C-alpha positions as CSV (number, residue, x, y, z in Angstrom):
1,M,-17.4,-28.4,13.8
2,R,-17.5,-29.6,10.2
3,R,-17.5,-26.7,7.7
4,K,-20.4,-26.5,5.2
5,I,-18.1,-26.2,2.2
6,P,-18.4,-28.1,-1.1
7,S,-15.5,-30.1,-2.5
8,T,-12.8,-28.1,-4.2
9,T,-13.2,-30.4,-7.3
10,A,-16.8,-29.3,-7.5
11,L,-16.0,-25.6,-7.1
12,V,-13.2,-25.8,-9.7
13,S,-15.5,-27.5,-12.2
14,F,-18.2,-25.0,-11.6
15,E,-15.9,-22.0,-11.9
16,A,-14.6,-23.3,-15.3
17,A,-18.1,-24.1,-16.6
18,A,-19.4,-20.8,-15.5
19,R,-16.5,-18.9,-17.1
20,H,-17.0,-20.7,-20.4
21,E,-20.8,-21.2,-20.0
22,S,-20.0,-24.6,-21.4
23,F,-19.6,-28.0,-19.8
24,T,-17.6,-29.2,-22.8
25,K,-15.0,-26.4,-22.7
26,A,-14.7,-26.8,-18.9
27,A,-14.0,-30.5,-19.4
28,Q,-11.4,-29.7,-22.1
29,E,-9.7,-27.2,-19.8
30,L,-9.6,-29.5,-16.8
31,S,-8.8,-32.7,-18.8
32,L,-12.0,-34.3,-17.6
33,T,-14.9,-35.9,-19.4
34,Q,-18.0,-33.9,-20.0
35,G,-19.9,-36.4,-17.9
36,A,-17.5,-35.8,-14.9
37,I,-18.2,-32.1,-15.1
38,C,-21.9,-32.7,-15.2
39,R,-21.8,-34.9,-12.2
40,Q,-19.7,-32.4,-10.2
41,I,-22.1,-29.5,-10.9
42,A,-25.1,-31.6,-10.3
43,G,-23.7,-32.6,-6.9
44,L,-22.9,-29.0,-6.2
45,E,-26.5,-27.9,-7.0
46,E,-27.8,-30.7,-4.7
47,F,-25.4,-29.5,-2.0
48,L,-26.6,-25.9,-2.3
49,S,-30.2,-26.7,-3.1
50,V,-29.9,-24.1,-5.8
51,E,-30.1,-24.4,-9.6
52,L,-26.9,-22.9,-11.0
53,F,-27.4,-23.6,-14.7
54,R,-30.4,-23.8,-17.0
55,R,-30.0,-26.7,-19.4
56,S,-31.3,-26.7,-23.0
57,R,-30.6,-28.4,-26.3
58,R,-28.5,-25.3,-27.2
59,G,-26.3,-25.7,-24.1
60,V,-26.2,-24.3,-20.6
61,K,-26.7,-20.8,-19.2
62,L,-26.0,-19.5,-15.8
63,T,-29.0,-18.6,-13.6
64,E,-29.0,-15.4,-11.6
65,A,-27.9,-17.3,-8.5
66,G,-25.3,-19.2,-10.5
67,L,-23.8,-15.9,-11.9
68,S,-23.6,-14.4,-8.4
69,Y,-22.1,-17.5,-6.9
70,S,-19.6,-18.0,-9.8
71,R,-18.1,-14.5,-9.2
72,R,-17.6,-15.2,-5.5
73,V,-16.1,-18.6,-6.1
74,A,-13.7,-17.3,-8.7
75,T,-12.5,-14.6,-6.3
76,Q,-11.9,-17.1,-3.5
77,L,-10.2,-19.6,-5.8
78,D,-7.9,-16.9,-7.1
79,A,-7.0,-16.0,-3.5
80,V,-6.2,-19.7,-2.7
81,E,-4.1,-19.9,-5.8
82,R,-2.1,-16.8,-4.9
83,D,-1.5,-18.0,-1.4
84,T,-0.5,-21.4,-2.6
85,L,2.0,-20.0,-5.1
86,S,3.4,-17.7,-2.4
87,V,4.1,-20.6,-0.1
88,M,5.6,-22.6,-2.9
89,G,7.8,-19.7,-3.9
90,Q,9.1,-19.2,-0.4
91,Q,10.5,-22.7,-0.3
92,G,11.4,-22.3,3.4
93,A,12.9,-18.9,3.1
94,N,12.5,-16.2,5.7
95,V,9.9,-13.8,4.5
96,I,8.9,-10.4,6.1
97,E,5.6,-9.1,5.0
98,L,5.9,-5.3,5.6
99,A,3.1,-2.8,5.4
100,V,4.6,0.6,4.5
101,V,3.3,4.1,3.8
102,P,3.6,4.4,0.0
103,T,5.9,7.4,-0.7
104,F,8.2,6.6,2.2
105,G,8.5,3.1,0.9
106,T,9.3,4.0,-2.7
107,Q,11.4,7.2,-2.1
108,W,13.3,6.3,1.1
109,L,13.2,2.6,1.9
110,L,13.5,1.0,-1.6
111,P,16.7,2.8,-2.6
112,R,18.4,1.4,0.5
113,L,16.8,-2.1,0.6
114,K,19.5,-3.6,-1.7
115,D,22.0,-3.1,1.2
116,F,19.8,-5.2,3.5
117,Q,19.5,-7.9,0.8
118,E,23.2,-8.1,0.5
119,Q,23.7,-8.4,4.2
120,H,20.9,-10.9,4.7
121,P,20.3,-12.8,1.4
122,E,18.4,-15.4,3.3
123,V,15.6,-12.9,4.2
124,T,13.0,-11.7,1.6
125,V,11.1,-8.4,2.3
126,N,7.8,-8.0,0.7
127,L,6.3,-4.5,0.7
128,T,2.5,-3.6,0.6
129,N,1.1,-0.1,0.8
130,R,-0.9,0.8,3.8
131,T,-1.6,4.4,4.8
132,R,-3.4,3.9,8.2
133,P,-3.0,1.6,11.2
134,F,-4.8,-1.8,11.2
135,L,-5.1,-4.9,13.4
136,F,-2.1,-7.2,12.8
137,A,-4.3,-10.1,13.9
138,D,-6.5,-9.5,10.9
139,T,-3.6,-9.5,8.3
140,D,-0.5,-11.5,7.3
141,F,1.8,-8.5,8.0
142,D,4.8,-9.1,10.2
143,A,5.6,-5.4,10.8
144,A,4.6,-1.9,9.5
145,I,6.2,1.4,8.9
146,Y,3.8,4.3,9.4
147,F,3.7,7.9,10.3
148,G,2.1,8.8,13.6
149,D,2.6,8.9,17.4
150,A,3.4,5.2,18.0
151,D,0.0,4.7,19.8
152,W,-0.6,1.2,18.3
153,S,-1.9,-1.4,20.7
154,G,-0.1,-4.7,21.0
155,T,3.1,-3.5,19.2
156,E,6.7,-2.6,19.9
157,S,7.6,0.7,18.4
158,H,10.9,2.0,17.0
159,R,11.2,5.7,16.0
160,L,12.9,6.2,12.7
161,M,12.8,9.9,11.8
162,G,10.7,13.0,11.8
163,E,9.0,14.4,8.7
164,N,9.7,18.2,8.6
165,P,7.7,19.1,5.4
166,M,8.4,22.4,3.6
167,P,6.3,24.4,1.1
168,V,7.3,23.3,-2.4
169,C,5.9,24.4,-5.8
170,S,6.8,24.4,-9.5
171,P,9.5,26.7,-10.8
172,A,6.8,28.5,-12.8
173,L,4.9,29.3,-9.6
174,L,8.0,30.6,-7.9
175,G,8.9,32.8,-11.0
176,N,11.9,35.0,-10.5
177,R,11.6,35.1,-6.8
178,T,14.1,33.4,-4.5
179,Y,11.3,32.3,-2.1
180,L,7.7,33.1,-1.2
181,E,6.7,34.9,2.0
182,A,4.1,33.1,4.1
183,E,1.6,35.9,3.3
184,V,2.1,35.3,-0.4
185,I,1.7,31.5,0.0
186,A,-1.6,32.1,1.8
187,E,-3.0,33.6,-1.4
188,L,-2.0,30.6,-3.5
189,P,-4.0,27.4,-4.0
190,L,-3.1,25.1,-1.1
191,L,-2.7,21.4,-1.9
192,Q,-3.9,19.4,1.1
193,Q,-2.7,16.0,2.3
194,T,-5.6,13.7,3.4
195,T,-3.7,12.2,6.3
196,R,-2.3,15.5,7.4
197,P,-5.5,17.7,7.4
198,Y,-4.1,20.4,9.7
199,A,-0.6,20.6,8.2
200,W,-1.1,24.0,6.5
201,R,-2.8,25.4,9.6
202,Q,0.1,24.3,11.8
203,W,2.6,25.8,9.3
204,F,0.9,29.2,9.2
205,N,0.5,29.2,13.0
206,S,4.3,28.6,13.2
207,Q,4.6,31.9,11.2
208,N,2.2,33.6,13.6
209,L,-0.4,33.8,11.0
210,N,-4.1,32.9,11.2
211,I,-5.3,32.1,7.6
212,P,-9.1,31.4,7.3
213,R,-8.6,29.3,4.1
214,D,-5.8,27.2,5.5
215,M,-7.8,23.9,5.2
216,T,-9.2,24.6,1.7
217,G,-8.0,23.2,-1.5
218,P,-7.9,19.8,-3.3
219,R,-7.0,16.8,-1.1
220,Y,-4.7,13.9,-2.0
221,E,-3.9,10.8,0.0
222,L,-0.3,10.3,-1.1
223,F,2.7,12.7,-1.1
224,S,3.5,11.4,-4.6
225,M,0.1,12.8,-5.7
226,L,0.8,16.1,-4.0
227,A,4.1,16.3,-5.8
228,Q,2.5,15.6,-9.2
229,A,-0.1,18.2,-8.6
230,A,2.5,20.8,-7.5
231,M,4.7,20.0,-10.6
232,H,1.7,20.7,-12.8
233,D,1.2,24.2,-11.3
234,M,-1.9,23.3,-9.4
235,G,-0.8,24.9,-6.2
236,I,1.7,24.7,-3.4
237,A,2.3,21.7,-1.2
238,L,3.8,20.8,2.1
239,I,6.1,17.8,1.4
240,P,9.2,16.4,3.3
241,P,12.2,17.2,1.0
242,F,13.6,13.7,1.5
243,L,10.6,12.3,-0.3
244,I,11.1,14.4,-3.4
245,Q,14.9,14.4,-3.8
246,R,14.7,13.5,-7.5
247,E,12.1,16.2,-8.3
248,L,14.2,18.8,-6.4
249,A,17.4,17.8,-8.1
250,E,15.8,18.0,-11.5
251,K,14.2,21.4,-10.7
252,R,10.8,20.1,-11.4
253,L,10.0,21.2,-7.8
254,V,11.6,24.0,-5.8
255,I,11.5,24.9,-2.1
256,A,9.1,27.9,-1.9
257,N,9.9,28.7,1.7
258,P,12.7,27.2,3.8
259,Q,10.6,27.2,7.0
260,A,9.9,23.5,7.9
261,L,7.0,22.3,9.9
262,S,8.1,20.5,13.1
263,S,5.9,17.8,14.5
264,I,5.9,15.4,17.5
265,K,4.8,12.7,15.1
266,A,7.3,10.6,13.2
267,Y,7.9,7.5,11.1
268,Y,7.9,4.4,13.2
269,L,8.6,0.7,12.7
270,M,5.9,-1.2,14.4
271,I,6.3,-4.9,15.3
272,P,3.5,-6.9,16.9
273,E,4.6,-8.2,20.3
274,R,4.1,-11.8,19.3
275,K,6.7,-11.3,16.5
276,V,9.5,-9.5,18.4
277,E,11.6,-12.6,18.9
278,S,11.7,-13.4,15.1
279,A,15.4,-13.5,14.0
280,S,14.7,-12.1,10.6
281,L,12.6,-9.2,12.0
282,R,15.3,-8.4,14.5
283,A,17.9,-8.2,11.7
284,F,15.6,-6.0,9.7
285,R,14.8,-3.8,12.7
286,D,18.5,-3.3,13.5
287,W,19.4,-2.5,9.9
288,L,16.5,-0.1,9.5
289,I,17.2,1.8,12.7
290,T,20.9,2.1,11.7
291,Q,19.9,3.5,8.2
292,A,17.5,6.0,9.8
293,H,20.2,7.1,12.3
294,R,22.7,7.6,9.5
295,Y,20.2,9.7,7.6
296,S,19.4,11.8,10.6
297,L,23.1,12.5,11.3
298,D,24.0,13.8,7.8
299,G,20.6,15.1,6.8
300,Q,21.4,14.2,3.2
301,G,21.3,10.5,3.5
302,F,19.2,9.9,0.4
303,P,21.1,7.7,-2.0
304,S,21.9,9.2,-5.4
305,I,19.5,8.1,-8.2
306,S,21.2,7.5,-11.5
């Protein structure tokens, strides 16, 4: 079936003319004649059966329909340009498009990724933040690292590590105390993690406590946001220590209570079944599992940050 799409030349001409609201400036930008721009836009208006510009002796001005269409066309042309530059930049290289939960990506994965690059210089790993599962068929992702229970249809899962968050706060909130009893924590502002809505309830239950306000308090989507809020004395947060190694080392955050929250959920590498035979993905999978195993063995596997 033939698509009902105007020519790219007409769309590029229209986008430039709409951006400048001038056929003359569009012609100069695209190294065309003003007459060529006029013909392209006239042909586009005929194709659409819609007037895009109002012409007058003082120049041209976008109609309401023209303004709306120009915004959509500009967005799509930008997307095509990005995709084109991406393909040109790859030049045949093996590229892995990896979706990753943000704080894990920046605090645990990135400090180790140089090692993979040195072992596999022919493979490029691109990282994009994603906090929740998605359909691989609807994206360009080759794999994903996420926190959950590995229940992701059409994928092959590989467990990396648990999370085991602990209560942390600013040194000012801790004061002169060595740590805070669970009953004391229950009276403080509780910082909530959007994707872990029951975390505090589970932590208090593990202490044999039933706290009515365990799900109250400001909610933040990322652990990095929780850490910032805690550092600014806004309350106490449940955060995996391996995600805040720098903050703990610099004493901007402290462990408020050493009792960690255990969970059956974990960080997983998820690879769609149609991609499992990819050589570059297999290399990345094996390297990542080895890194996670090393971290789990010594418990202090986070690289030093200079």
